[in-house]
C-alpha positions in Angstrom: -138.4 -40.6 -28.9 -135.7 -38.1 -29.9 -131.9 -38.7 -29.7 -131.9 -36.4 -26.6 -134.8 -38.3 -25.0 -132.9 -41.6 -25.5 -129.7 -40.1 -24.1 -131.4 -38.5 -21.1 -133.3 -41.8 -20.3 -130.0 -43.7 -20.5 -128.3 -41.2 -18.3 -131.1 -41.4 -15.7 -130.9 -45.2 -15.9 -127.2 -45.3 -15.3 -127.4 -42.9 -12.4 -130.5 -44.6 -11.0 -132.6 -41.4 -11.0 -136.3 -41.4 -11.7 -138.1 -38.8 -13.8 -139.7 -37.4 -10.7 -136.4 -37.1 -8.8 -134.8 -35.3 -11.8 -137.8 -33.1 -12.4 -137.9 -31.8 -8.8 -134.2 -31.2 -8.8 -134.1 -29.1 -12.0 -137.4 -27.3 -11.5 -139.7 -28.8 -14.1 -142.7 -31.1 -13.8 -142.4 -34.8 -14.2 -144.9 -34.5 -17.1 -142.7 -32.0 -18.9 -139.7 -34.3 -18.5 -141.6 -37.2 -19.8 -142.8 -35.3 -22.8 -139.2 -34.1 -23.4 -138.0 -37.7 -23.3 -140.7 -39.0 -25.6 -140.3 -36.2 -28.2 -143.6 -34.5 -27.6 -141.7 -31.3 -26.6 -139.2 -29.3 -28.6 -135.5 -29.1 -27.8 -134.6 -28.2 -24.2 -133.2 -24.8 -23.6 -129.5 -24.2 -23.0 -130.3 -23.3 -19.4 -132.2 -26.6 -18.8 -129.4 -28.5 -20.4 -127.0 -26.9 -17.9 -129.2 -27.8 -15.0 -129.4 -31.4 -16.2 -125.6 -31.6 -16.6 -125.1 -29.9 -13.2 -127.5 -32.3 -11.5 -125.7 -35.3 -12.8 -122.3 -33.7 -12.3 -121.2 -35.2 -15.6 -117.7 -34.6 -17.2 -117.3 -32.0 -19.9 -117.2 -34.6 -22.8 -120.4 -36.2 -21.7 -122.1 -32.8 -21.2 -121.0 -31.7 -24.7 -122.5 -34.9 -26.2 -125.7 -34.3 -24.4 -125.8 -30.7 -25.8 -125.0 -32.1 -29.3 -127.9 -34.6 -29.3 -130.2 -32.0 -27.9 -129.4 -29.8 -30.9 -130.4 -32.6 -33.2 -133.6 -33.5 -31.4 -136.2 -31.1 -32.6 -139.3 -33.3 -33.2 -140.9 -30.9 -35.8 -138.3 -29.9 -38.3 -138.9 -27.2 -40.9 -136.9 -27.2 -44.1 -136.6 -23.8 -45.9 -136.0 -24.4 -49.6 -136.8 -20.8 -50.6 -134.4 -19.7 -53.3 -133.2 -23.2 -54.1 -133.8 -25.0 -57.4 -137.2 -26.7 -57.7 -135.6 -30.2 -57.3 -134.6 -29.3 -53.7 -138.1 -28.3 -52.7 -139.5 -31.5 -54.4 -137.0 -33.6 -52.5 -137.8 -32.0 -49.1 -141.5 -32.5 -49.7 -141.1 -36.1 -50.7 -138.9 -36.8 -47.7 -141.6 -35.2 -45.4 -144.3 -37.5 -46.9 -142.2 -40.7 -46.8 -140.0 -40.4 -43.7 -142.3 -42.4 -41.4 -142.1 -45.4 -43.8 -138.4 -45.4 -44.6 -136.8 -48.7 -43.5 -133.8 -48.3 -41.2 -131.3 -49.4 -43.8 -132.5 -46.6 -46.2 -132.3 -44.1 -43.4 -128.7 -45.3 -42.6 -127.7 -44.9 -46.3 -129.2 -41.4 -46.5 -127.4 -40.4 -43.3 -124.1 -41.7 -44.6 -124.6 -39.7 -47.8 -125.2 -36.5 -45.8 -122.2 -37.2 -43.6 -120.0 -37.5 -46.8 -121.5 -34.2 -48.1 -120.5 -32.5 -44.9 -116.9 -33.3 -45.8 
């Protein structure tokens, strides 16, 4: 499940809306919505995000958060290390090979380091 999938499922749960109800209202199939929630589909389009936010009539802050998590929810990420030193490419490949086996505490530490690097 992607961060967007989790956020959408929680929003539906809070508003007591089924996948079928939402799918019909925003013009997609329930199967597509299920795949989107489970991370088997890529990020939703901006247009679809607007339809979801409009359907739920959510406040701007909540809609902005939904858009933010959607941006960070592509289930198949590509890292372009062309032009970077070899160590960057080696690190990206190592991460790709090991990401599924990283314990949550290691992931949290790596995320914290990346947040510090953002400044």
